[in-house]
C-alpha positions, 0 to 999 in steps of 0.5 A: 265785571273784571276789567282785565277780563274785558280788556283781554276779550277786546284784545282777542277780538282785535287780534282775531280781526287782524288775523282775518285781514291777513288771511284775506290779504294773502288769499287775494294776492294769491288769487290775483297772481294766478290770473296771469299763470296758466292753466286757464278755464275759459268755460268757467270764465264765461259762465262767471261773466254771465252770472256776475254781469248779464244776470245782474243788469235787471237789479242794477237798472231798477236800483239806479233808475229809482235812485236817480228819480228819488234824488231829483225829487229830494234835491228839488225839494231841498233846493226850493228852500234856497231858490236853488231848484236849477241845480237839480241836473248838476247834483243828480249827475255828480251824485250818481257818478261819484257816489251813489252809482258805484256804491249802490251797484257794489252793494247790489253785487255784494248781495247778489253775487257774493252770496251766490259765490260763497254758497256755491263754493261752500256747498262744493266744499261740504259735498267734497267736490273741492277735494275731488278737484284736487284729486284730479290735479285741478287747482281749486284757486285756478278753477273756482276763484280766478274765473269769478274774480276776473269776471267781476273785475271786468263786468262790475265797472261796466255795470257801474257805468250803465247804472250811472247812465240809467240813474241820470236818466231816472232823474231826467225823466222825473225832472222833465215830466214832474218838475217842469225842467226843459229837456235840452237844458237839463241834458246840457247842464248834465254834460257840462258839469261832469268831468273826466275825473268823475267818470274815471273815479266811478269806473275805478271804484267799480273795479275795486268793488267787483274785486272785493265782492268776488274775493269775499265770496270765494274766501268765505266759500273756501273756508266755510265750516262743514254742514248746512250751518257752515254754508249759511255762516259762510254766506252771511259772513261774505255779504257782511264783509263785502258790504263793509269793505266796499263802503270803506274802499269807497271812502278811501277812493273818494279821498284819493280822487277828490281830496282838496 
C-alpha cells in the first residue's frame, strides 16, 4: 500500500471528523440560543417531557437496581480478600452517585431517547413534514429541537437522582438480605460517606448527558439522508455519537470535580 495514500486517507478522515464536530457545535449553540427566544410551543415541550422523563423511568429503575445489587456483591467478594467487607455501603454509594448512576442513565437515555428523536425527525424529513413546517412559517429548530433539548435538560438530572437512589437501595437490599449487614448501620454509613459534591456532580453530569443525548438525536435527524436507509443511518449514528460523547463528557466532568 502506498504510504502517501494511507496518510491522505487518514488526513481526510480527521478533517471530516473535525468538520462534524464543528457542525454539531454550531447546531448545539443555535438550539440553546433558541431556548430563550419566542415563540414557544408548550404542547410539544410537555409531550417531550413525558417521552424523555416519565416513560424512561422503568428502564432507568431496572438498570439501577440490578447494578446496585451486583455492585454490592462484587465489592463484598473483593473486600473479603483483604478482610474489608465493611466498606460495601460506602463504595456502593460513591460508585452509584459519582459514576455508575449518571453514566448508565445517560447510556439508557442515548439508547432509548436519542434513537427515538433521530428516527422521528428523520422520518419527518423524508416525508417532507419539515418542509411543510417551513412553508407554514414554523421554525423547525423552535418546534422540533428546542422542546426536546429543554425536556432532556430538566428530566435527565431527575432520572439520574432517582437512579442513584434506586441503585443504592438495590445494594442495601442485597447487603442486608444476603450478606448479613445490619440495616441501620448500612444506611448510616451511606449517609455519612456521601458528600454534597458527590450529589452535585451527579446532577451536573445528568444535565450534560441529557443535553448531549437530545442534541445528537436532533442533529442526525435533521441531517439524515433520504429514504429508509437514511433514517436507519441517522438513528444508528445518533446513538453511537451520543454514547461516545457521554463517556467522554463523563471523563472530563470527573476530572473537573474530583481532580486532586
